[in-house]
Each structure stands twice: as structure tokens, then as C-alpha cells.
Phi, psi and omega in degrees: 000320181296319179295318178300317181295322179297314180292329175295319177299313178299320180295319180293317179297316181293316180297318178297320178295311182295322178297316178296320180289326176297315178297319180296320179293315178300318181292322179295315179296328181294337181296339183264008175287157177301142180283130178301150183303325183294343181253006177299136178092352177299314175252140167289160179306319181292318180294324181292320176297320179293322178300313181297320179294318178300316181292325177298311181296315181296321180295314180296319179294318178297324178296316177300313181298320181297317180293321178296317179296318178298316178298318179296321179297317178297320178297319179294320179292330181263047174119339183295314180297320179295321179298313180292323178297317179296321177301314181295318180296324181289342182270322186208158175265351182284124180295328179293311181291325176302315179296320179295317178295317182300302183287327178295317180295312181295315182296315181293318180297316180297320181292318180294321180291328181274345184301315178301323179289322178293321177298317179297316180299316184286310190264355177244298183292305181296325178293317182300324184260014169083017181265320190286132172234004182288134174267165178301322180297315179294319181299312180295318179297318178299318180297314181294319178294322179296319177298318181296316179296319179298320181291315185284306184281306180297314179295320179296316181293318178298317180300317179299315183293317179295320177298319178297321179294317179297329183277318189248351184068219183297341179281005182295336194301320184290324178288323176295320178300314179299318181296314180293324178297314178297317179298316180298320178295316179297320178295321178296324183280320192242007182305312182291334181274329187252318187268311183305317181300342178290337185243330184223154175267129178246126180232144178298143177296133183289160176297145179155190183302315183294314181298318179299316181296320180289323177293323176296318178299314180300320181295315184280349177256005177069032181257108180291099187254113178282319179196161176243130185250145175251129180251141185277061179296338183292349179282351177240326187206160175272353182293142181256152181195171173206151178207160177248136181217161176089172179226152175057228181290345182268006181291151186207138172259129181237127178248135176286142179298333177293333177292318180292330183288332189246344188247150179283168178302315181298322179291319179293324176300319179293323178295316178296322178300321176298315180294322176296325177302320177299320180291313184294330178271004177059035181293319180298316180295317179297318179296319179296316180297315179297322178296319179296315179298315180298317180299318179299316179297315181298315180296321179295314179297321178297321180296335180285336186243348188298333180268000183282123182300331187296329182289336177274321179296333180300328178262003177088023182252139173260357180261118185274071182273142181303315185294323178291321176298324179294319179299311181297315181299316182296327176290316180295329182277350188305321177299319178294320179298321178296315179297317179297319179298319178299318179296318180293322177295320177299315179297319179298320178294323176297319179299321180295320176299318180296318179293324176298317180295320177300318179295320179293330179285327190246000176217192181275115182299322179296320179291328176298313178297317179300321179293318179297319179296318181293318179298321179298314181294316181296322183269000183052050178278158182289139175267334184231058180295151180289136182305321180294321178294319177298313183302321184273319194249337189279126173269344176241145178294152174300157183304316182303314181294323180292317179295316180298322178295316179294320179295321178298325181278313189268340177061237188292349178294335186265123178271146178276136175080000000 
């Protein structure tokens, strides 16, 4: 049984890798299809040539990274995980500290090995195509802060869960579920106040035409807006974005400074209307609830198998450590996780259509379309993504579908091109 389970693990890892690479290849080839008439003018001829070159380079680099990651995973399955587990066992008898050593060692090693490739991606590829604004100082600071957060937050949460398992055995799942739910809620409420400031500066939008227009929009859409924040995204990238975060009184609209630099007041109003649409349609709350339910199901299923000797024997271990069992379970659960992810992405795309419609109802639909076209060109997003790739990976609908949806609703308000 242990041998069968091991080969099943290898098959699942291999199948997942090949499936991902097939989708990536289909999507890459799709980029060279003719651009639909509705998207003509999104890219200038020069920008479109640069876009195709960027995607070629990014695809090849991504292919290299994927194969290296796949190879590393196979090495870990064929003795690597057992080696790190033995190291942890040799240092301490505490199951909590063993888990911290196990995941800390693997996580740190993976990050250090991937750093040269990430540096190349950031300072060579992204730099070459005009996206990167990150300095070496910022990059190193981000890396150190990320390690600190992983150690404090990730390590703290992991320690609690392993301690619960040591205390309650298979019944640990419900207490772990409650803990993760509370943590997720706190992150939803305080992420922008506690985590974002470690990496970016957020400042209230100054008085002026834009602030007045945005406050008027908030007023007529019933959105209780305490303040609008500008984030200094330009210190890392030229890409523009905006997002809504938080719940209740802690909700917050954040606009990237790159958005303000390139878009008109009317376009930014339409972007804010879209974000308010997510709030009014309760998308953030619905997503949080579904995430909580999914976490509970995963923890319960894990509790059913974590004590089974066969999942440890599959990797050649006689030590029934929580962390090793978690690794095996997550691989075995991966097909279900993929299906769940596809469902959540489908739901997210529906939410985006709803937010777009809300924006078209409460702002200028034509300016909304103009903003979407500009964001696509600035970020070098795909105009002709493969339907299968969209179905599996896209949390936002492709530009063509979004424009067609807005046009169906707003009709003559939307100008072409």
C-alpha cells in the first residue's frame, strides 16, 4: 500500500506539472492570434511588438523555472523530505519545534535557491521592458521583511496548530479551524493598517478635483468613506492598480500612485466605482465565508488521515510527524484543490462582471472601458488568452469579455477605440 501511495504521489505531482505546462503553452500560442476588432487600438503597433517580445521572454523564463521547480520537488519526494525530517528529529523531541525546523529549512532553502532567478526576472527582464522601479536596497529590505513576517506570523500559526494536534490528536481540526478563521478575519480587517505599511507608504488623497469627485461618488452610492489612500506602488513597478480591502468600519479604498499619474479624473472615478461595487455586492464577505468553509473541510479531511502510518511510510519514514503528514496530504488533495480553485476563479470572474456593471451604472461607462484598455496596455496583459487557460487560472475576465459586458449594459454610452 505504501508503494502504491508513493507512486500515486509521483503521478499527481507529474500530472499537475504537465497540465500546467500544457495550459501555459496553449496560452502562449494564443497570443499570436489576430486581435479582435473590439480590441483594436489597445496597443500601438510599437507597443504590441514589445508586448509580444515581453511575453516570449517571460514564457521561456517561466518554462525554465517550472522545470527546475518540478525537478526539485521530485528530489524532495525521493529522500529530501525525509532528510530534513531526520534533521529536525535529531535536534529536538518537541513536535512544535520539529515542524518549525522542517518548514523553516525547506522554505528558506527554496527562497535562497530561487532568489538568483527572481533577481534576474526583476532587474533584467522587468527592467528591460520598462516595468521595474525596484532598487537593490528596496529588494533586499522586502526580502528581509518577508522572512520576518513568515517567521512571526507563519511560524506562530503553525506552532499553534501543531500544539493543538499534540493536545487533541485527530480532534485538533475544529480548534485549528476556529484559530485560522479568527486570523483570517483579523487580516481582512487590519491588513492595510498593519502589513502594508511595512512595505509601502499610504497617504490620504489630497483635497482637490479628484478627491471631490470620488467623495461625490461615495456619497451617491451609499459608501461610507472615511478616507481614500494613495500607495507608492511606483517605487517598485510602473504597473497601475487599485483595490478594496477590509470590512465594516475598517474598509479602505487604495489607489496606486501610478494610476493617478496616467488616468484622468473620470477614469479614476470609474475605477473607484468598480471597487465600491465589490463592497456593495458583498463580494469580499462572500469570498471570506467560502474560504473559511473550504479551510474547515480541508482540516477535517486531514484529521481523518494524519494518524495513518501509510502516509508516512509512502515517503519512507517510520516517524509519524505532523509536518510530513501535511506534505503528503496536500499532494494527495491537489486534484480537489485544483477543482476548488477553478470554481473560486469562476466565481471571482462573475464578481468582476457585477462590479463592472455597478461602475457603469454609477460612473461613466465609456471612461470605465477607456481605463480598462489603458490598464491592459500599460501592464502588457494578454488580449487573446486561451479559453482553457482563462477557465483554470483567471480571477478576472479577459478584457474583451469585460468590454462586451459593459457595452451590452450601457449600449451607446460606450465609444469604440
